[in-house]
C-alpha positions, 0 to 999 in steps of 0.5 A: 879699768875700775871695779864697780861692784862685786858679788859675794855668796853667803850661806843663808844659815848665817842670818836665818836660824829658823831654817832647818839645819839639813838644808842651807842655800847660798845667797848671792849679794852684790856689794859696792866697795866703799874703800879706796879702789885704785884703777887697774891696768889691764895686762891680759884677758882670757874670759872669764878672767882679766889679769891686771896690774895695780899702781903699787906693782902687784898683779891680780886676776879678776873673775868677771863672773863675780865682779862688775868692771867699768872702763875709765876715761884714759885721762882720769886713769892716767892721772890717778895712776901717776898720783898713786905711784908717786906716793911712797906709802903706796908701794909698801901697802897694796890692796888686793 
């Protein structure tokens, strides 16, 4: 499984100074991660949460209300997973 995009909520007062200070609304932004995002192995699902394992061995819970996920082809995911697990620096630094 891979992360396609993430939704981030930002208070509108951060960029619009003309709004009255009494009322600030949350603005939802969809971002596409540009950094390296390794495939994750799905361990359990209890919607809206997906429990996954990263190649470095760490685990993570993803909220699908805020994240768009994609199913990767099995052969691609296996090759990337194997390549990342064999890198010695991948075990020391793990992105979550």
